[in-house]
VOROSE-303311 format. One record per residue (C-alpha): residue in one letter; residue number from 1; chain; x negated, y negated, z negated. Coordinates in steps of 0.05 Angstrom, whole numbers. Each point is the difference from the previous one (the first is absolute). Last residue first. Layout:
VOROSE-303311
   resn   resi   chain        x        y        z
      a    NUM       A        X        Y        Z
...
end
This chain:
VOROSE-303311
   resn   resi   chain        x        y        z
      a    707       A      582      304    -1172
      d    706       A       19      -40      -61
      a    705       A      -48      -56       21
      t    704       A       27        0       70
      e    703       A       72       -4      -25
      l    702       A      -19      -57      -48
      t    701       A      -33      -39       56
      e    700       A       61       11       45
      e    699       A       45      -28      -56
      m    698       A      -45      -61       -8
      v    697       A        1      -12       75
      r    696       A       76        4        1
      k    695       A        8      -48      -59
      q    694       A      -47      -50       33
      v    693       A       38        4       65
      d    692       A       67      -10      -37
      h    691       A      -28      -60      -38
      p    690       A      -22      -36       63
      v    689       A      -75       -2       13
      q    688       A      -42      -60      -20
      t    687       A      -48      -27       52
      y    686       A      -70       17       23
      s    685       A      -26      -45       55
      h    684       A       -5      -13       75
      f    683       A      -29       59       38
      a    682       A        3      -10       75
      r    681       A       52       21       51
      t    680       A       11       -4       75
      y    679       A       64       13       38
      t    678       A       24       17       70
      a    677       A       68       -2       33
      s    676       A       22       25       70
      g    675       A        6       74      -16
      q    674       A       75        2        8
      t    673       A        6      -54      -53
      m    672       A       33       39      -57
      s    671       A      -35       65       16
      k    670       A      -68      -34        7
      l    669       A        9      -34      -68
      r    668       A       22       65      -33
      t    667       A      -62       36       26
      t    666       A      -46      -56      -21
      y    665       A       32       -1      -69
      h    664       A      -22       72      -11
      d    663       A      -23      -17      -71
      l    662       A        9      -76       -7
      e    661       A       48        3      -58
      q    660       A      -52       29      -48
      l    659       A      -48      -55       21
      p    658       A       47      -53      -28
      v    657       A       21      -53       51
      q    656       A      -19      -73        7
      a    655       A       29      -32       63
      k    654       A      -19      -38       62
      i    653       A       47        5       60
      k    652       A      -20      -18       70
      q    651       A       46       -8       60
      i    650       A      -16        5       75
      s    649       A       51      -31       48
      g    648       A      -37      -66        1
      e    647       A      -48       -2      -58
      s    646       A       42        6      -63
      d    645       A      -18       -4      -73
      m    644       A       27       30      -64
      g    643       A      -24       -7      -72
      q    642       A      -15       33      -66
      i    641       A       55       54        0
      q    640       A       -5       42      -63
      g    639       A        6       74       16
      r    638       A       35       47      -48
      r    637       A        3       52       55
      s    636       A       75      -12       10
      s    635       A      -16      -73       14
      l    634       A      -51       21       52
      d    633       A       54       41       35
      s    632       A       48      -59        2
      l    631       A      -54      -45       29
      v    630       A      -17       52       53
      d    629       A       73       10       20
      g    628       A       14      -74        5
      m    627       A      -63      -18       39
      y    626       A       10       54       53
      d    625       A       22      -43       59
      a    624       A      -55      -51      -14
      p    623       A      -55       46       26
      l    622       A      -50       22      -53
      t    621       A      -63      -17      -38
      v    620       A        0       23      -73
      e    619       A      -50      -30      -48
      i    618       A      -13       35      -65
      e    617       A      -27      -21      -68
      y    616       A      -10       61      -42
      t    615       A       20       15      -72
      p    614       A      -36       49      -44
      e    613       A       41       22      -60
      l    612       A       -2      -21      -73
      l    611       A       27       39      -60
      q    610       A       13      -41      -63
      p    609       A      -17       15      -72
      s    608       A       41      -35      -54
      a    607       A      -60       -9      -47
      n    606       A       14       60      -45
      l    605       A      -28       51       51
      f    604       A      -62      -43        8
      g    603       A      -12       -5      -75
      e    602       A        0       75      -10
      k    601       A      -45       12       60
      f    600       A      -48      -56      -20
      a    599       A       -6       26      -71
      m    598       A      -12       71       26
      l    597       A      -54      -21       48
      g    596       A      -36      -45      -49
      a    595       A        2       53      -55
      t    594       A      -27       53       48
      k    593       A      -57      -45       24
      f    592       A      -14      -20      -72
      a    591       A       -8       73      -21
      a    590       A      -44       16       60
      e    589       A      -45      -60      -14
      n    588       A      -14       20      -72
      s    587       A       28       -9      -70
      d    586       A      -10       58      -49
      v    585       A      -60      -24      -39
      s    584       A        9      -74      -17
      h    583       A       74        3       12
      m    582       A       37      -51       42
      s    581       A       58      -49       -5
      g    580       A       45      -40       44
      d    579       A       18      -71       21
      y    578       A        8      -48       59
      v    577       A      -12       39       64
      s    576       A       36      -41       53
      v    575       A       28       33       63
      r    574       A       24      -41       59
      i    573       A       38       37       54
      d    572       A        7       -8       75
      r    571       A       -4       73       22
      a    570       A       20       71      -15
      r    569       A      -12       61       45
      c    568       A       56       50        7
      g    567       A        8       56      -51
      s    566       A       73      -18      -11
      m    565       A        3      -40      -65
      p    564       A      -69        4      -32
      g    563       A      -38      -15       65
      n    562       A      -56       46       23
      a    561       A      -54      -50       20
      m    560       A       26      -46      -54
      k    559       A      -10       56      -51
      e    558       A      -74        8       19
      m    557       A       -9      -76        0
      v    556       A       27       -6      -72
      g    555       A      -46       56      -24
      k    554       A      -61      -31       35
      l    553       A       17      -67      -32
      i    552       A        1       32      -69
      a    551       A      -67       33       16
      p    550       A      -30      -67       24
      l    549       A       23      -30      -67
      f    548       A      -37       51      -43
      r    547       A      -69      -34        4
      n    546       A       32      -65      -24
      d    545       A       10       32      -68
      i    544       A       72        2      -25
      v    543       A       20      -34      -65
      g    542       A      -57      -50       13
      g    541       A       35      -58      -35
      v    540       A       36      -22       62
      i    539       A       20       41       61
      c    538       A       34      -39       57
      n    537       A      -36       34       59
      q    536       A       44      -10       61
      f    535       A       12       46       59
      v    534       A       33      -30       62
      l    533       A       23       55       47
      k    532       A       14      -22       70
      g    531       A       40       15       63
      g    530       A      -17       48       56
      w    529       A      -19       74        3
      e    528       A      -74      -14      -11
      l    527       A       18      -42      -61
      d    526       A      -32      -68       -4
      i    525       A      -24       -2      -72
      e    524       A       -1      -65      -39
      q    523       A      -40        9      -64
      v    522       A        9      -51      -56
      g    521       A      -40      -11      -64
      r    520       A        9      -31      -68
      v    519       A       74      -15        2
      n    518       A       22      -18      -71
      l    517       A       74       13        8
      d    516       A       61      -45      -10
      s    515       A      -20      -48       56
      r    514       A        0       55       53
      e    513       A      -26      -30       64
      p    512       A       48      -27       52
      m    511       A       23       38       62
      g    510       A      -31      -25       65
      e    509       A       12       63       40
      y    508       A       47       47      -35
      w    507       A       -9       53      -54
      p    506       A       56       36      -36
      e    505       A      -14       12      -74
      i    504       A      -34       50      -46
      s    503       A      -27      -17      -69
      l    502       A      -41       57      -26
      y    501       A      -17       27      -70
      v    500       A      -50       57       -1
      e    499       A      -20       52      -53
      a    498       A      -56       50       12
      y    497       A      -22       63      -35
      q    496       A      -29       66       24
      g    495       A      -30       53      -45
      a    494       A      -70       26      -12
      g    493       A       -1       70      -29
      g    492       A       64       38       -8
      s    491       A       63      -16       39
      q    490       A       17      -72      -18
      k    489       A       36      -45       49
      k    488       A       26      -70      -10
      h    487       A       23      -46       56
      k    486       A       39      -59      -25
      y    485       A       44      -36       51
      h    484       A       31      -69        0
      a    483       A       39      -39       51
      d    482       A       22      -73        5
      v    481       A       49      -19       54
      k    480       A        7      -53       55
      k    479       A       54        8       53
      t    478       A        9       20       73
      i    477       A      -48       58        9
      t    476       A      -34       30       62
      e    475       A        1       64       40
      r    474       A      -19       10       73
      y    473       A       32       44       54
      p    472       A      -42       33       54
      i    471       A       60       31       37
      k    470       A       -6       74       17
      p    469       A       -6       22       72
      t    468       A       58       34       37
      v    467       A      -25       64       32
      f    466       A      -34       16       66
      e    465       A      -16       74        4
      v    464       A      -64       27       29
      d    463       A      -14       65       37
      l    462       A      -70      -11       27
      k    461       A      -27       25       66
      f    460       A      -46      -61       10
      r    459       A       21      -18       71
      e    458       A       71       26        2
      k    457       A       25       -9      -71
      l    456       A      -41      -58      -25
      q    455       A        5      -34       67
      h    454       A       76        7        2
      h    453       A        4      -29      -71
      i    452       A      -42      -58       24
      v    451       A       46      -11       59
      g    450       A       61        1      -47
      l    449       A      -33      -50      -46
      h    448       A       -7      -49       58
      e    447       A       71       15       21
      e    446       A       26      -15      -70
      g    445       A      -37      -66       -2
      l    444       A      -66      -36       -8
      g    443       A      -35       49      -46
      h    442       A      -21       14      -72
      l    441       A      -14       71      -22
      i    440       A        2       15      -74
      t    439       A      -37       57      -33
      q    438       A       34        7      -67
      q    437       A      -17        0      -74
      l    436       A       37      -66       -9
      e    435       A      -56      -36      -37
      q    434       A      -56       41       31
      s    433       A       25      -23       68
      q    432       A      -41       27       58
      e    431       A       21      -52       51
      v    430       A       -6       11       74
      k    429       A       10      -62       44
      v    428       A       15        6       74
      s    427       A      -12      -63       41
      p    426       A      -72       25        4
      d    425       A       20       52       52
      e    424       A      -59       44       18
      k    423       A      -33       -4      -68
      e    422       A       67        7      -36
      i    421       A       16       63       41
      q    420       A      -69       30      -16
      h    419       A        6      -15      -74
      l    418       A       71       28        0
      a    417       A      -26       65       30
      n    416       A      -56        6      -51
      a    415       A       48      -12      -59
      l    414       A       49       51       28
      k    413       A      -55       53        5
      d    412       A      -20      -17      -72
      e    411       A       72        9      -23
      e    410       A        9       66       37
      g    409       A       -5       45      -62
      e    408       A       75        9       -8
      n    407       A       41        3       63
      t    406       A       57      -49        7
      v    405       A      -43      -62       -6
      k    404       A       36      -60      -29
      l    403       A       -9      -69       26
      a    402       A       32      -63      -27
      v    401       A       32      -50       48
      r    400       A      -10      -73       14
      i    399       A       29      -54       46
      t    398       A      -16      -70       23
      t    397       A      -76       -2        8
      d    396       A      -36      -66        7
      p    395       A      -24      -15       70
      y    394       A      -71       15       24
      e    393       A      -56      -50        8
      v    392       A      -57       25       44
      p    391       A      -68      -13      -32
      a    390       A      -40      -64        9
      f    389       A      -64       13       39
      e    388       A      -69        9      -31
      l    387       A      -65      -26       31
      e    386       A      -71       -8      -25
      t    385       A      -40       33       55
      g    384       A      -66       30      -22
      k    383       A       16       69       26
      e    382       A       50       -3       58
      a    381       A       72       -4      -23
      l    380       A       57       45      -22
      t    379       A       59      -35      -33
      d    378       A       51       42      -38
      g    377       A       74      -17       -2
      s    376       A       24       71       14
      n    375       A      -50       48      -30
      v    374       A      -69       28       18
      d    373       A      -26       54      -46
      k    372       A      -34       40       56
      l    371       A       11      -21       72
      k    370       A       24       64       35
      v    369       A       28      -31       63
      a    368       A        0      -70       29
      v    367       A       59      -32       34
      a    366       A        4      -62       43
      i    365       A       26      -72        6
      d    364       A      -40      -51       39
      g    363       A      -20      -69      -25
      a    362       A      -75       10        8
      s    361       A      -12       56       50
      v    360       A        2       74      -18
      s    359       A      -53       50       20
      n    358       A      -11       71       24
      v    357       A       72       16       16
      e    356       A       44       62      -11
      m    355       A       72       -2       25
      r    354       A       54       18      -50
      k    353       A       69       31        3
      e    352       A       52       -4      -56
      g    351       A       22      -69       20
      q    350       A      -53      -25       48
      d    349       A      -58      -15      -46
      m    348       A      -69      -21       25
      y    347       A      -53       42      -32
      l    346       A      -68       -4      -35
      s    345       A      -41       59      -24
      g    344       A      -45      -12      -59
      i    343       A      -19      -65      -34
      r    342       A      -49       13      -55
      i    341       A       20      -32      -65
      s    340       A      -48      -26      -53
      d    339       A       33       -9      -68
      g    338       A        7      -68      -33
      t    337       A       69       21      -25
      r    336       A       45      -58       21
      q    335       A      -46      -30       54
      n    334       A       -6       68       35
      i    333       A      -67       -7       34
      m    332       A      -12       18       73
      e    331       A      -45       48       37
      s    330       A        8       10       76
      g    329       A       13       69       31
      h    328       A       55      -21       47
      v    327       A       -3      -75       12
      i    326       A       43      -56      -28
      e    325       A      -17      -63       39
      g    324       A       -9      -69      -31
      g    323       A       53      -24      -47
      t    322       A       70       15      -26
      a    321       A       12       68       31
      k    320       A       70       17      -23
      f    319       A        7       67      -35
      f    318       A       40       64       -5
      t    317       A      -36       54      -40
      l    316       A       21       72       12
      d    315       A      -17       53      -53
      g    314       A       -3       71       24
      v    313       A        9       25       71
      h    312       A       35       68       -3
      a    311       A       47      -16      -59
      e    310       A       10      -73       14
      s    309       A      -13      -57      -49
      s    308       A       19      -72       -1
      t    307       A      -32      -68      -12
      r    306       A       22      -71       16
      f    305       A      -27      -71        2
      v    304       A      -75       11       -2
      f    303       A      -37      -64       18
      m    302       A      -63        5       42
      s    301       A      -68      -33        3
      p    300       A      -58       -5       50
      p    299       A      -43      -62       -8
      k    298       A       28      -61       37
      e    297       A       -9      -13       74
      p    296       A       61       41       20
      s    295       A       41      -51      -40
      i    294       A       60        4      -47
      r    293       A       14      -63      -40
      h    292       A       -2        9      -75
      t    291       A       39      -39      -52
      g    290       A      -11      -19      -72
      g    289       A       42       19      -60
      d    288       A      -53       44      -34
      a    287       A       33       64       28
      l    286       A       -6      -27       71
      s    285       A       57      -18       46
      l    284       A       -7       15       74
      e    283       A       -1      -54       53
      r    282       A       29        4       70
      q    281       A      -28      -25       66
      l    280       A      -52       54        8
      p    279       A       54       54       -5
      d    278       A       33      -22       65
      p    277       A       59      -47       -3
      t    276       A       65        7       38
      v    275       A        3      -35       68
      n    274       A      -25       39       60
      c    273       A       -2       71      -28
      i    272       A       64       -4      -40
      f    271       A       35      -37       57
      g    270       A      -18       54       50
      m    269       A       24       54      -48
      v    268       A       67      -35       -7
      r    267       A        6       -8       76
      g    266       A      -13       75        8
      s    265       A       51       19      -54
      g    264       A       60      -32       35
      m    263       A       42       60       20
      n    262       A      -17       72      -17
      r    261       A       72       24       -8
      q    260       A       -6       13      -75
      a    259       A      -45      -60       -9
      c    258       A       52      -49       26
      t    257       A      -41      -63       -8
      c    256       A        6      -75       -7
      f    255       A      -51      -52      -25
      l    254       A       -2      -54      -53
      p    253       A      -61      -44      -12
      f    252       A      -11      -21      -72
      i    251       A      -29      -71        1
      d    250       A      -31      -43      -55
      r    249       A      -33       60      -33
      n    248       A      -68      -35        5
      d    247       A      -30       57       41
      m    246       A       65        3       40
      s    245       A       -3      -74       17
      l    244       A      -74        5       21
      k    243       A       11       60       44
      l    242       A       64      -29       28
      g    241       A      -36      -63       20
      d    240       A      -56       38       35
      r    239       A       52       41       38
      m    238       A       41      -61       17
      q    237       A      -62      -35       28
      y    236       A      -15       62       41
      e    235       A       71        4       28
      d    234       A        4      -74       19
      l    233       A       30      -53      -45
      e    232       A       54      -48       24
      g    231       A       22      -73        0
      n    230       A      -69      -18       28
      e    229       A      -22      -56      -45
      f    228       A       46       13      -59
      y    227       A      -17       74        3
      l    226       A      -74      -14        6
      d    225       A        2      -45      -60
      l    224       A       38       53      -40
      l    223       A      -50       52       22
      t    222       A      -56      -41      -30
      e    221       A       40      -15      -63
      d    220       A       15       74      -12
      n    219       A       60       23      -40
      e    218       A       50      -44       37
      a    217       A      -22       31       66
      v    216       A       19       71      -17
      a    215       A       70      -18      -24
      e    214       A       10      -47       59
      v    213       A      -19       55       49
      l    212       A       47       50      -34
      e    211       A       58      -49       -1
      n    210       A      -13      -16       73
      h    209       A        1       74       19
      l    208       A       64       10      -40
      l    207       A       35      -54       38
      e    206       A      -30       23       66
      a    205       A       25       71      -12
      q    204       A       70      -23      -18
      a    203       A        5      -45       62
      r    202       A      -28       55       47
      q    201       A       44       56      -25
      s    200       A       56       -3       51
      d    199       A      -52      -19       53
      p    198       A      -34       67      -10
      i    197       A      -72       -2      -27
      p    196       A      -47       21       55
      l    195       A      -20       73       -1
      k    194       A      -56       42      -29
      d    193       A       18       73        9
      p    192       A       -9       42      -63
      k    191       A      -48       56      -17
      g    190       A       32       53      -43
      g    189       A       74        9      -14
      d    188       A       44       58       21
      e    187       A       50      -44       37
      p    186       A      -54      -43       31
      f    185       A      -17      -65      -36
      e    184       A       10      -72       21
      y    183       A      -49      -50      -29
      m    182       A       22      -71       12
      t    181       A      -53      -54        5
      m    180       A      -11      -68      -31
      k    179       A      -68       22      -28
      l    178       A       16      -28      -68
      v    177       A       76        4        9
      d    176       A       -1       75       13
      i    175       A       68       26       21
      i    174       A       10       74      -15
      a    173       A       38       49       44
      h    172       A       37       66       -5
      f    171       A       52       -6      -55
      d    170       A       68       18       29
      e    169       A       17       49      -57
      g    168       A       -9      -55      -51
      e    167       A      -37      -63       20
      s    166       A       -6      -46       60
      y    165       A      -56      -43       27
      p    164       A      -33       13      -67
      y    163       A      -42      -54      -32
      q    162       A      -75      -12       -1
      v    161       A      -49      -51      -30
      v    160       A       48      -24      -54
      a    159       A      -37      -39      -53
      v    158       A        9       13      -74
      g    157       A      -39      -58      -32
      r    156       A       67      -32      -19
      g    155       A        2       43      -62
      f    154       A       -4       73      -20
      r    153       A       69       13      -29
      e    152       A       44      -48       39
      k    151       A      -42        7       63
      a    150       A        3       76       -5
      m    149       A       75       -1      -13
      d    148       A       11      -44       61
      v    147       A      -43       46       42
      t    146       A       38       62      -23
      k    145       A       67      -35       14
      q    144       A      -24      -17       69
      f    143       A      -22       71       16
      n    142       A       63       35      -21
      s    141       A       -5       74       15
      y    140       A       60       42      -21
      e    139       A        4       38       66
      s    138       A      -74       14       -9
      d    137       A      -45      -15       60
      l    136       A      -35      -57      -37
      k    135       A      -29       51      -49
      n    134       A      -60      -44      -19
      v    133       A      -12      -73      -15
      v    132       A      -75       -9       -7
      l    131       A      -30      -53      -45
      m    130       A      -72      -25       -4
      t    129       A      -41      -13      -61
      p    128       A      -67      -32      -16
      m    127       A      -16       21      -72
      n    126       A       -3      -48      -58
      k    125       A       -5       63      -44
      e    124       A       58      -26      -42
      e    123       A       38      -12       65
      a    122       A      -11       72       21
      a    121       A       30       24      -66
      k    120       A       57      -51        8
      w    119       A       17       29       68
      y    118       A        0       70      -28
      a    117       A       50      -19      -54
      e    116       A       44      -37       51
      t    115       A        1       60       46
      g    114       A       19       46      -57
      v    113       A       62      -43      -15
      e    112       A       21       -1       73
      v    111       A       -9      -55       51
      g    110       A       43       18       60
      a    109       A       45       62       -6
      e    108       A       13       24       71
      s    107       A      -59      -37       30
      n    106       A      -46       39      -47
      l    105       A      -58      -46      -14
      l    104       A      -72       24        4
      v    103       A      -55      -40      -33
      m    102       A      -68        3       34
      a    101       A      -56      -20      -47
      s    100       A      -70      -26       12
      d     99       A      -70       13      -25
      a     98       A       13       66      -35
      v     97       A      -44       21      -59
      h     96       A       43      -17      -61
      l     95       A       66        8       37
      s     94       A      -16       73       12
      d     93       A      -17       10      -74
      s     92       A       65      -30      -24
      i     91       A       45       36       50
      q     90       A      -14       71      -25
      g     89       A       11      -26      -71
      w     88       A       68      -24       22
      f     87       A       25       71        8
      d     86       A       64       -7      -41
      p     85       A       11      -67       35
      t     84       A       23       39       62
      g     83       A      -25      -21       69
      p     82       A      -62       43       -1
      t     81       A      -61      -28       37
      d     80       A      -31       11       68
      f     79       A      -68      -32        0
      l     78       A      -24      -13       71
      n     77       A      -73      -10       20
      v     76       A       -2      -36       67
      k     75       A      -63        7       42
      t     74       A       -7      -51       56
      g     73       A      -23       21       69
      r     72       A       66       -5       37
      w     71       A       40       28      -57
      d     70       A      -36       55      -37
      l     69       A       38       35      -56
      h     68       A       -8       17      -73
      m     67       A       38       36      -55
      l     66       A        2       -3      -76
      s     65       A       58       27      -40
      g     64       A       31      -23      -65
      f     63       A       39       54      -35
      v     62       A       75       12       -5
      s     61       A       21      -17       71
      k     60       A       68       26       22
      e     59       A       33       63       25
      k     58       A        8       26      -71
      e     57       A      -23       70       19
      k     56       A      -51      -25       50
      e     55       A      -27      -47      -52
      i     54       A       -2       56      -51
      d     53       A      -40       44       47
      r     52       A      -52      -54       16
      f     51       A       -8      -25       71
      d     50       A       39      -65       -3
      s     49       A      -54      -41       36
      v     48       A      -10       38       65
      t     47       A       74       15       11
      n     46       A       24       72        6
      r     45       A       61        6      -44
      n     44       A       49        5       59
      e     43       A       44      -53      -32
      v     42       A      -59      -44      -16
      s     41       A      -22        3       72
      g     40       A      -62       20       39
      r     39       A      -24      -35       62
      k     38       A      -39       40       51
      r     37       A      -68      -10       32
      m     36       A      -34      -34      -59
      m     35       A      -50      -57       -8
      g     34       A       22      -29       67
      s     33       A       16      -69      -28
      e     32       A       74       11       14
      y     31       A        0       64      -40
      l     30       A      -35      -29      -60
      m     29       A       46      -61        2
      t     28       A       62       45        5
      e     27       A      -21       41      -61
      a     26       A      -13      -64      -40
      l     25       A       69      -25       21
      t     24       A       33       65      -22
      t     23       A      -36       -1      -67
      k     22       A       20      -73      -13
      g     21       A       73        9       21
      s     20       A       40      -45      -47
      g     19       A       28       61      -36
      s     18       A      -32      -14      -67
      h     17       A      -14      -74       -7
      g     16       A      -60      -28       37
      l     15       A      -75       -6        2
      l     14       A      -51       22       52
      v     13       A      -72      -17      -20
      v     12       A      -48      -25       54
      n     11       A      -76        4        2
      r     10       A      -26      -28       66
      i      9       A      -69       15       27
      k      8       A      -34      -31       61
      g      7       A      -36      -54      -38
      s      6       A      -33       52      -44
      p      5       A      -32       36       58
      y      4       A       32       67       17
      n      3       A      -37       66       -6
      n      2       A       31       42       55
      m      1       A       24       71      -15
end
């Protein structure tokens, strides 16, 4: 395969809501470029990108796929991404290394919730973006409505470059207002005839052409002067103007395709090669906050954005060459570990197939095999090069389940499998919770967890059950009490003696000091499970030696880690040791630890204990039609609405909801909104649980203890 110079490389990520046709368009582009002799289809389960068994079964993309094509001497690397938010992690890494984005709009549905989310992700990356309206042959196609929605949602920078001569079953031609040409396609698609624009469309085409020229000119003073002088810009001036406007995200050119019937992809590929930026024009973020511009003149370096493993190949490392030339056999340093890495075989990916190459140019995307201890996010660079790229940012998880192996003795096998899955998909989080005594899997949705379950079963041969995870409740108190405990034990020989008086009260930020006690020392302890313990030494007269105070604190901490009320961890409490007694022979640290623990336990239970539950702040994005149902459902989940906002036909709801009520919320949300809504969540705080919930948890605790 040819080794392309950096200026002849384009890295493009395909984005769009599920069903917009990304995989079909990618397949058509590969076919039209001559990279394959026959087009596959999603329905026939033989596309280049959706090659995994589960993708064939679901008939949609589940993993991100890398492909490439040659269009008239320019190499285009295509990232086909899933259209479902459950697999957002597969989108994050593609966005991180792409240089431009192509957002597909389904002309039947316009701008969908998923589309908006992907658009914002590209916007955050400041990525040049073009739009493609697909499925124009559908009987429900509405091109103008789709354009209007795009302008409403994405701004006045949306610029129509093409529009359909007709749509629906009669769709067969596209009018291009940049080239002022009509492309008429044969019945089975393919190469179109270039025809003059019909008289019936001339006025509309000229109107859109002038709007496009003015949009380009107003973003460049030189072009604006030429436009005022000549009243027009030629094709090359327009090309240069579009390049600049796209780089600055001032213009988002909009094209037309019918990917299913192979109409329009050639013009899109031509625009990608002529206008969208090459890798040398884009900057990458560094871990220290700086930026790095790719150049073939710089020392060799590479950024690893994805890893995977195949049974007969081993570890696969997907990378972007970020400097110099990556050559088979060269030595590089992993900036994370400091280890020397020898670059083995190099490949260009084409779905599940690969073509071996000897070197990779700066800016190109490739795959290396069998690189030891190399993870997603690693930077490999020539020895002596100080360079480390910012890692890929993955979304917060939205769902969790606990794992239970069916066959005893397979716990280690499960741990190894989860480690591999987490390595390949960093949007997955595996938590070994000592507190809950469960292995908890965090993901981005029910489908995401379903794919992981499929991998555990089919790939790792594990029979694993997904069960409801426990809730990490917390305990606290609501009033001040005094507590006393005398520990006295005599069983022959040296005995144990300790007496402790404690004052126990709720702690809150900024609370005043105790004026009724002689506070001689204060320890503020940030608890590893959240909240604080404030421990005060208020001993006078030496009734307890200072050397025993750490033992009292240790006893209090031990009981806080296993709360007196339900066994859940306690937080936000101030404990003051103000009196006690000791024995010259029988007092020791063990005795005072026991006395401190028992006094704290007794006082805690008398201080009106309160159970707390984790509450999350969520943001639901949904079409306006479903607002009532979603609000009603949130109310039934003890949700507290914090605000609502609207952006065109897209609505946003912010609410605070207990974690317990969010189990399987993604499934319910999809059911209520026909899959059109998404939501994000982040931990907010611990809040008091209702009386009935506290009563139930207490009863369950007693049942567990009795068992």
